[in-house]
C-alpha positions in Angstrom: -24.0 133.2 -64.7 -20.4 134.2 -64.7 -19.9 137.4 -62.7 -16.7 138.3 -64.6 -18.6 138.1 -67.9 -21.4 140.3 -66.5 -18.9 143.0 -65.2 -17.0 142.9 -68.5 -20.2 143.5 -70.4 -21.2 146.4 -68.1 -17.7 147.9 -68.5 -17.9 147.8 -72.3 -21.4 149.3 -72.2 -20.3 152.2 -70.0 -17.4 152.7 -72.5 -20.1 152.9 -75.3 -18.7 149.8 -76.9 -22.3 148.6 -77.4 -21.7 145.8 -80.0 -18.9 144.4 -78.0 -20.8 144.5 -74.7 -23.6 142.5 -76.2 -21.3 139.5 -76.6 -21.0 139.4 -72.8 -24.3 140.7 -71.5 -26.4 138.3 -73.7 -24.7 135.5 -71.9 -26.2 136.8 -68.7 -30.0 136.6 -69.3 -30.5 135.0 -65.9 -29.1 138.1 -64.2 -30.8 139.9 -61.3 -28.5 142.9 -61.7 -30.8 145.8 -62.3 -28.3 147.9 -64.3 -27.5 145.0 -66.5 -31.3 144.5 -67.2 -31.5 148.0 -68.5 -28.4 147.5 -70.7 -29.9 144.3 -72.1 -33.1 146.1 -72.9 -31.0 148.7 -74.8 -29.2 146.0 -76.7 -32.5 144.4 -77.9 -34.1 147.8 -78.6 -31.3 149.0 -80.9 -30.1 145.6 -82.2 -26.6 145.9 -80.8 -24.8 142.6 -81.6 -28.1 140.8 -82.2 -31.3 141.2 -84.1 -33.5 144.1 -83.1 -36.3 142.7 -80.9 -38.6 145.4 -79.5 -40.8 142.8 -77.7 -37.8 141.5 -75.9 -36.6 145.0 -75.2 -40.0 145.8 -73.6 -39.7 142.8 -71.4 -36.3 143.8 -70.1 -37.3 147.5 -69.7 -40.2 146.3 -67.6 -38.1 144.1 -65.4 -35.6 146.8 -64.8 -38.2 149.5 -64.3 -40.1 147.4 -61.7 -36.8 146.8 -60.0 -36.3 150.6 -59.8 -34.1 151.5 -62.7 -34.9 155.2 -63.4 -33.7 155.1 -67.0 -35.8 152.1 -67.8 -38.8 153.8 -66.1 -38.2 156.8 -68.4 -37.8 154.6 -71.5 -41.1 152.8 -70.7 -42.7 156.2 -70.5 -41.4 157.0 -73.9 -42.7 153.7 -75.3 -46.2 154.2 -73.9 -46.2 157.8 -75.0 -45.3 156.9 -78.6 -47.0 153.5 -78.9 -43.8 151.6 -79.6 -42.8 147.9 -79.1 -46.3 146.7 -80.0 -48.0 148.5 -77.2 -50.9 151.0 -77.8 -50.3 154.6 -76.9 -51.3 155.1 -73.3 -50.6 158.6 -72.0 -51.7 157.6 -68.5 -49.2 154.8 -68.2 -46.6 157.0 -69.8 -47.2 159.6 -67.2 -47.0 157.1 -64.4 -43.6 155.8 -65.6 -42.2 159.3 -66.2 -43.3 160.2 -62.7 -41.6 157.2 -61.1 -38.4 158.1 -62.9 -38.7 161.8 -62.0 -39.2 161.0 -58.3 -35.8 159.4 -58.5 -34.3 162.6 -59.7 -34.0 162.1 -63.4 -34.1 165.5 -65.1 -35.4 164.3 -68.5 -38.3 162.6 -66.7 -39.0 165.7 -64.7 -39.4 167.6 -68.0 -41.8 164.9 -69.3 -43.9 165.1 -66.2 -44.1 168.8 -66.6 -45.1 168.3 -70.2 -47.9 165.9 -69.2 -49.3 168.5 -66.8 -49.0 171.4 -69.2 -50.8 169.6 -72.0 -53.0 167.2 -70.1 -51.4 164.0 -71.5 -52.5 161.2 -69.2 -53.4 163.6 -66.4 -55.5 166.7 -66.0 -54.0 170.0 -67.1 -52.3 171.7 -64.2 -50.0 174.6 -65.0 -48.8 174.9 -61.4 -47.7 171.2 -61.4 -46.2 171.7 -64.8 -44.1 174.7 -63.5 -43.1 172.7 -60.4 -41.7 169.8 -62.4 -40.2 171.9 -65.1 -38.4 173.9 -62.4 -37.0 170.7 -60.8 -35.6 169.6 -64.1 -34.4 173.1 -65.1 -32.5 173.5 -61.9 -30.8 170.2 -62.6 -29.7 171.5 -66.0 -32.2 169.9 -68.4 -32.3 172.3 -71.4 -35.8 171.3 -72.4 -37.2 171.8 -68.9 -35.4 175.2 -68.9 -37.0 176.2 -72.2 -40.5 175.0 -71.1 -40.3 176.7 -67.7 -39.3 179.9 -69.5 -42.4 179.6 -71.6 -44.6 179.4 -68.5 -42.9 182.5 -67.0 -43.3 184.3 -70.3 -47.0 183.6 -70.6 -47.8 183.7 -66.9 -49.2 180.2 -66.7 -48.8 178.3 -63.4 -46.5 181.1 -62.2 -46.7 184.9 -62.0 -45.8 186.4 -65.3 -42.1 187.5 -65.2 -40.4 188.1 -68.5 -37.1 188.8 -66.8 -37.2 185.3 -65.3 -38.4 183.9 -68.6 -35.4 185.5 -70.3 -32.9 183.9 -67.8 -34.3 180.4 -68.3 -34.4 180.8 -72.1 -30.8 182.0 -71.9 -29.7 178.9 -69.8 -31.3 176.6 -72.4 -29.8 178.6 -75.3 -26.4 178.4 -73.8 -26.7 174.6 -73.9 -27.3 174.7 -77.7 -31.0 174.3 -77.8 -31.9 176.1 -81.0 -35.5 177.1 -80.3 -34.2 178.8 -77.1 -31.5 180.5 -79.1 -34.1 181.9 -81.5 -36.3 183.0 -78.5 -33.4 184.8 -76.8 -32.7 186.7 -80.0 -36.4 187.7 -80.2 -36.4 188.9 -76.6 -33.3 191.0 -77.3 -35.0 192.3 -80.5 -38.2 193.3 -78.7 -36.7 194.3 -75.4 -38.7 191.8 -73.4 -37.2 190.8 -70.1 -33.9 192.4 -71.2 -32.8 195.6 -72.9 -32.8 195.8 -76.7 -29.5 194.8 -78.1 -29.1 194.5 -81.9 -25.7 192.9 -81.7 -27.0 190.2 -79.4 -30.0 189.7 -81.7 -27.6 189.0 -84.5 -25.3 186.7 -82.5 -28.1 184.5 -81.2 -29.8 184.2 -84.6 -26.3 183.3 -86.0 -25.9 180.6 -83.3 -29.3 179.1 -84.2 -28.6 179.3 -87.9 -25.3 177.6 -87.6 -27.1 174.8 -85.7 -29.3 174.3 -88.7 -32.4 176.0 -87.4 -34.3 177.4 -90.4 -36.1 180.1 -88.4 -32.7 181.3 -87.2 -31.4 181.3 -90.8 -34.3 183.4 -92.0 -33.9 185.9 -89.2 -30.2 186.0 -89.6 -30.7 186.7 -93.3 -33.0 189.6 -92.4 -30.4 191.0 -90.0 -27.9 191.0 -92.9 -30.5 192.5 -95.3 -31.3 195.4 -93.1 -28.0 195.8 -91.4 -29.5 195.1 -88.0 -26.7 194.3 -85.5 -24.2 193.7 -88.3 -22.9 195.4 -91.4 -25.5 195.3 -94.2 -24.9 192.7 -96.8 -27.5 191.6 -99.3 -25.1 188.9 -100.5 -25.0 187.3 -97.0 -28.8 187.7 -96.8 -29.3 185.8 -100.0 -26.9 183.1 -98.9 -28.9 182.5 -95.6 -32.3 182.8 -97.3 -31.2 180.1 -99.8 -29.9 177.9 -97.0 -33.2 178.2 -95.1 -35.1 177.6 -98.4 -33.6 174.1 -98.6 -35.7 173.3 -95.5 -38.8 174.5 -97.4 -39.2 177.5 -95.2 -41.7 179.5 -97.1 -40.7 182.9 -95.7 -37.1 182.2 -96.9 -38.4 181.1 -100.3 -40.5 184.3 -100.6 -37.7 186.6 -99.6 -35.3 184.8 -101.9 -37.8 185.3 -104.8 -37.9 189.1 -104.1 -34.1 189.3 -104.1 -33.9 187.5 -107.5 -36.6 189.8 -108.9 -34.9 192.9 -107.6 -31.4 191.7 -108.2 -30.3 192.4 -104.6 -27.4 190.2 -103.4 -27.8 188.0 -106.4 -27.8 188.7 -110.2 -31.3 189.6 -111.3 -33.0 186.6 -112.6 -36.8 186.5 -113.2 -36.9 182.8 -113.8 -35.4 182.1 -110.4 -37.6 184.7 -108.8 -40.7 183.1 -110.2 -39.5 179.7 -109.2 -38.9 180.6 -105.6 -42.2 182.5 -105.5 -44.0 179.4 -106.7 -42.2 177.3 -104.0 -43.3 179.7 -101.3 -46.8 179.8 -102.6 -47.0 176.0 -102.8 -45.7 175.8 -99.2 -48.5 178.0 -98.0 -47.1 181.6 -97.9 -50.1 183.8 -98.4 -48.1 186.8 -99.6 -46.4 184.6 -102.2 -49.7 183.2 -103.4 -51.0 186.8 -103.8 -47.9 188.0 -105.7 -47.8 184.9 -107.9 -51.5 185.7 -108.7 -50.4 189.2 -109.8 -47.7 187.7 -112.0 -50.2 185.5 -113.8 -52.8 188.4 -113.9 -50.4 190.8 -115.6 -48.1 188.4 -117.4 -45.0 189.9 -115.8 -41.5 188.7 -114.9 -41.5 186.2 -117.8 -44.8 184.5 -116.8 -47.4 184.0 -119.5 -50.7 185.7 -118.6 -53.1 183.2 -117.3 -56.3 184.5 -115.6 -57.3 181.0 -114.4 -54.0 180.6 -112.6 -54.2 184.1 -111.2 -57.7 183.4 -109.8 -56.4 180.1 -108.3 -53.6 181.8 -106.4 -55.7 184.8 -105.4 -58.3 182.4 -104.0 -55.6 180.5 -102.1 -54.3 183.7 -100.5 -57.7 185.1 -99.7 -58.7 181.9 -97.8 -55.7 182.6 -95.6 -57.0 186.1 -94.9 -54.7 188.1 -97.2 -56.5 191.4 -97.5 -55.3 192.4 -101.0 -56.2 188.9 -102.3 -59.6 189.2 -100.8 -60.0 192.5 -102.6 -59.1 190.8 -105.9 -61.7 188.1 -105.2 -64.4 190.6 -104.5 -63.8 192.3 -107.9 -63.8 189.0 -109.8 -66.8 187.4 -108.2 
């Protein structure tokens, strides 16, 4: 093996020139360099400069992991957790590899160990252990560990319940751009949990999440615009964000968009579009949309032809989800 070729390959890898680095590292398959072993595994796994070969990738991950490479140990954990590379899912092995990586100080692995303990994947559930490992990862800046630790503080699982502490960890995660944390921070400001109520902050955090393509953030941002909560009221902006969230098949956005079209708020009144979005929301499981669509067919309104069978169908759908008005309709019809 030519040491210069090896070092050149590693240099290119570290420069994220993955296809170029493959030309060099694949000449060094007799290497005992642990870092290079991990890089070769990555090359085979993703098919950089060669055909994708997950079996060969697994072999190199294993060699590097056994030799102590924490990134390969973590990736082996992922492989066993997901059942990739022709191996069966094995949560116990996944946990073992995540733990080896975490014990070397890898924050992502610490989060996964915490996850294993929180949900009992490959190990018995232990919220205290989950909190311990989440905290290790959170203190090292892992946004997922920060979010998960916050959840334990919020619920009081494995730690004493402390919503102020929960808020601080959600905030740290949110500030790193993790959209579920951004939505959670907005909700805490909205409800005054762990922090004083602040409508302007509610709006700002929902806006951050929405702009990061989080559909729940979009729906809540739209609601802020609709009601003028933390921002100047604008039904037009509300409609825009409901429509954007609806493209993700968010059934609450679809339902609210239907209402706007039927009422002509923020958009020109259009019964056809209103009924269309109500149907979308109903088909995607929104009980309130199923109920109201039933009333459309029952009464033949908003341009819908009266159809008692379809009305019954949607009332039944809604009633099975516990919608009280729909249950009332079913009790009359049965």
